[in-house]
C-alpha positions as CSV (number, residue, x, y, z in Angstrom):
1,M,0.4,-4.2,15.4
2,T,0.1,-7.6,13.7
3,T,-2.5,-7.0,10.9
4,A,-1.9,-5.8,7.4
5,I,-4.3,-4.8,4.7
6,I,-3.1,-5.3,1.1
7,L,-4.9,-3.4,-1.7
8,A,-5.0,-6.0,-4.4
9,G,-8.2,-5.2,-6.3
10,G,-6.9,-3.2,-9.3
11,L,-7.4,-4.0,-12.9
12,G,-3.7,-3.8,-13.8
13,T,-4.3,-2.5,-17.3
14,R,-0.8,-1.4,-18.0
15,L,0.6,-4.9,-17.3
16,R,-2.3,-6.8,-19.0
17,E,-0.3,-7.5,-22.2
18,E,2.4,-9.3,-20.3
19,V,0.2,-10.9,-17.6
20,P,-3.2,-11.4,-19.2
21,D,-4.6,-14.2,-17.2
22,V,-4.2,-13.2,-13.5
23,P,-4.7,-10.0,-11.4
24,K,-1.6,-7.9,-11.2
25,P,-0.6,-8.9,-7.6
26,M,-0.5,-12.5,-8.8
27,A,1.9,-11.8,-11.7
28,P,4.5,-14.6,-11.7
29,I,8.1,-13.8,-10.8
30,N,10.6,-16.7,-10.8
31,G,7.6,-19.0,-10.8
32,R,5.9,-17.5,-7.7
33,P,3.1,-14.8,-7.5
34,F,4.3,-11.4,-6.6
35,L,1.9,-11.3,-3.7
36,E,3.8,-14.2,-2.0
37,Y,7.0,-12.2,-2.0
38,L,5.2,-9.3,-0.4
39,M,3.5,-11.4,2.3
40,D,6.7,-13.3,3.0
41,Y,8.6,-10.1,3.7
42,W,5.9,-8.8,6.2
43,I,5.5,-12.1,7.9
44,G,9.2,-11.9,8.6
45,Q,8.5,-8.5,10.3
46,G,5.8,-9.9,12.6
47,I,2.6,-9.6,10.6
48,E,0.3,-12.5,11.6
49,R,-2.9,-11.6,9.7
50,F,-3.6,-10.3,6.2
51,I,-6.8,-8.8,4.9
52,L,-6.7,-8.9,1.1
53,S,-8.8,-6.2,-0.5
54,I,-9.6,-7.8,-3.8
55,G,-11.9,-7.2,-6.8
56,Y,-10.7,-8.0,-10.3
57,K,-10.4,-11.8,-10.8
58,S,-10.7,-12.1,-7.0
59,Q,-11.3,-15.8,-7.1
60,I,-7.8,-16.5,-8.4
61,I,-6.3,-14.8,-5.3
62,S,-8.7,-16.3,-2.7
63,E,-8.4,-19.9,-4.1
64,H,-4.6,-19.6,-4.1
65,F,-4.2,-18.4,-0.5
66,G,-7.4,-19.8,1.1
67,G,-7.7,-19.0,4.9
68,C,-4.0,-19.1,5.7
69,Y,-0.6,-18.5,4.2
70,K,2.4,-20.0,6.1
71,S,2.1,-18.7,9.7
72,S,-0.5,-16.0,8.9
73,V,-4.3,-15.9,8.8
74,V,-5.8,-14.6,5.5
75,S,-9.2,-13.0,5.1
76,Y,-10.8,-11.1,2.2
77,A,-12.6,-7.9,1.6
78,I,-14.2,-8.5,-1.8
79,E,-15.4,-5.7,-4.0
80,E,-18.7,-6.4,-5.7
81,S,-18.0,-3.5,-8.1
82,P,-14.7,-1.5,-8.5
83,L,-14.2,0.7,-5.4
84,G,-10.7,2.1,-6.1
85,T,-7.9,2.0,-3.6
86,G,-9.7,4.3,-1.2
87,G,-13.0,2.3,-1.3
88,G,-11.0,-1.0,-1.0
89,L,-9.3,0.4,2.2
90,L,-12.6,1.4,3.7
91,L,-14.1,-2.0,3.0
92,A,-11.2,-3.8,4.5
93,L,-11.2,-1.6,7.6
94,E,-14.6,-3.1,8.5
95,Q,-12.7,-6.2,9.6
96,V,-10.1,-4.4,11.7
97,T,-10.5,-4.2,15.5
98,S,-6.9,-3.2,16.4
99,K,-5.9,0.4,17.1
100,K,-3.2,0.3,14.4
101,V,-3.0,-1.5,11.0
102,L,-0.3,-1.7,8.3
103,L,-1.6,-0.8,4.8
104,L,0.3,-2.0,1.7
105,N,-0.1,-1.6,-2.0
106,G,-0.5,-5.0,-3.7
107,D,1.7,-4.1,-6.7
108,T,4.7,-2.6,-4.8
109,F,7.5,-4.1,-2.7
110,F,9.3,-1.7,-0.4
111,E,11.8,-2.8,2.3
112,V,10.6,-0.8,5.3
113,N,11.6,-1.6,8.9
114,I,8.3,-1.8,10.6
115,N,9.8,-1.1,14.1
116,S,11.5,2.1,12.8
117,L,8.3,3.3,11.1
118,Y,6.3,2.6,14.3
119,K,8.8,4.5,16.5
120,F,8.6,7.5,14.1
121,H,4.8,7.2,14.2
122,L,4.7,7.4,18.0
123,K,7.3,10.1,18.2
124,S,5.3,12.3,15.7
125,N,2.0,11.6,17.6
126,S,0.8,10.6,14.1
127,K,-2.4,8.8,13.2
128,W,-1.4,8.2,9.6
129,T,2.2,7.7,8.6
130,L,3.7,7.0,5.2
131,A,7.0,5.5,4.1
132,F,8.8,7.5,1.4
133,F,11.4,6.5,-1.1
134,R,13.7,8.9,-3.0
135,T,13.3,9.0,-6.8
136,D,14.2,11.0,-9.8
137,E,11.2,9.7,-11.8
138,I,9.2,12.9,-11.2
139,K,6.8,12.3,-14.2
140,R,5.8,8.9,-12.8
141,Y,5.6,9.6,-9.0
142,M,4.0,12.6,-7.2
143,L,6.7,14.2,-5.1
144,I,5.8,15.1,-1.5
145,N,6.6,18.3,0.4
146,I,7.4,17.7,4.0
147,S,8.6,19.7,7.1
148,P,11.9,19.1,8.8
149,K,9.9,17.0,11.4
150,G,8.3,14.9,8.7
151,E,4.9,16.4,8.6
152,I,3.5,16.3,5.1
153,L,2.8,19.9,4.0
154,S,1.6,19.0,0.5
155,L,1.1,15.8,-1.4
156,N,2.3,17.4,-4.5
157,S,5.5,19.4,-4.1
158,P,5.2,22.9,-5.6
159,E,9.0,23.0,-6.1
160,L,10.5,22.4,-9.5
161,V,13.1,19.7,-8.6
162,S,14.7,16.8,-10.4
163,S,14.3,14.4,-7.5
164,G,12.6,14.1,-4.2
165,L,10.5,11.9,-1.9
166,A,7.5,9.9,-3.1
167,N,4.9,7.7,-1.5
168,G,6.2,4.1,-1.3
169,G,2.8,2.4,-0.7
170,V,3.5,1.4,2.9
171,Y,1.3,3.1,5.5
172,L,0.8,2.9,9.3
173,I,-2.8,3.8,10.0
174,E,-4.9,4.2,13.1
175,P,-8.4,3.4,11.8
176,S,-10.0,6.1,14.0
177,A,-8.2,8.7,11.8
178,L,-10.6,7.9,9.0
179,D,-13.5,9.1,11.1
180,L,-12.6,12.6,9.8
181,L,-13.6,11.5,6.3
182,G,-17.0,9.9,6.7
183,G,-16.2,7.8,3.6
184,K,-18.9,5.6,2.0
185,I,-17.9,2.1,1.1
186,Q,-20.0,1.9,-2.0
187,E,-18.2,4.8,-3.6
188,N,-15.3,4.4,-6.0
189,T,-12.6,6.4,-4.3
190,S,-8.8,6.9,-4.8
191,L,-6.7,6.7,-1.7
192,E,-3.9,8.8,-3.2
193,N,-6.0,11.4,-5.0
194,Q,-9.1,11.7,-2.7
195,L,-8.8,10.2,0.7
196,L,-5.4,11.5,1.6
197,P,-6.0,15.1,0.3
198,N,-9.5,15.1,2.0
199,Y,-7.9,13.9,5.3
200,I,-5.6,16.9,5.2
201,S,-8.3,19.4,4.2
202,N,-10.5,18.1,7.1
203,G,-7.7,19.0,9.6
204,G,-5.9,15.7,9.7
205,K,-2.1,15.6,9.9
206,L,0.0,13.2,7.8
207,F,3.6,12.3,8.6
208,G,6.2,10.4,6.6
209,Q,9.7,8.9,7.0
210,E,12.2,8.3,4.3
211,C,13.2,4.7,4.1
212,K,16.3,3.5,2.3
213,G,15.3,-0.1,1.4
214,K,14.8,-1.6,-2.0
215,F,11.7,-0.5,-3.9
216,I,9.9,-1.9,-7.0
217,D,6.5,-1.1,-8.5
218,I,5.5,-3.8,-11.0
219,G,2.8,-1.7,-12.6
220,L,4.8,-1.1,-15.8
221,P,6.2,-4.0,-17.9
222,E,9.8,-2.7,-17.7
223,D,9.7,-2.7,-13.9
224,Y,7.9,-6.0,-13.7
225,F,10.8,-7.6,-15.6
226,K,13.3,-6.0,-13.2
227,A,11.5,-7.4,-10.1
228,S,13.2,-10.8,-10.2
229,D,16.6,-9.1,-9.5
230,I,15.2,-7.0,-6.7
231,L,12.8,-9.2,-4.7
232,P,14.3,-11.4,-2.0
233,K,15.4,-14.8,-3.3
């Protein structure tokens, strides 16, 4: 597995006041776009090709990276109109020929060991595996209910708890799994609120593994300002 899709097409409205001129994944941190940190990390774990799913101010991203970044090939899935995270994924998957692909959120950095996640994926006989982080920000992140073997029982835990596992925006996907959904690329669809629940309701099984690495979501200004202390130097 050497290909990664990065969902980088969102409007980034919550961060717009601090970063008005560029799309959120290009928000500067210590003089470099956030997206460079993300790609650097995954290149270090063996990713050789990135498909950037882009929409809002897409030209800024495509002109910055062009057709390659360091040792990796870069291509683009460009939304002509907003497709949401789910639609952006379906559009990018048109370019994927491999049996497995890594999927990343373009506004989150999560230290996940790809070999460990892959071994868990195989052991679970999974077609769609998520990386979890543990959080007590239960109003911000939807907590996930899982079985002892890591199967996701519910994407919204019914238990009243003060902390738990949340989706870290790193996924290992077998594209054939999405055949269950019959998604249409022209539709504006949410990955988290539509595709994943629909996958389960159509008989698909999701699995997830808790990962202990550093996590940062730059979607809110207060976390964007923390990113320089968390991202690799």
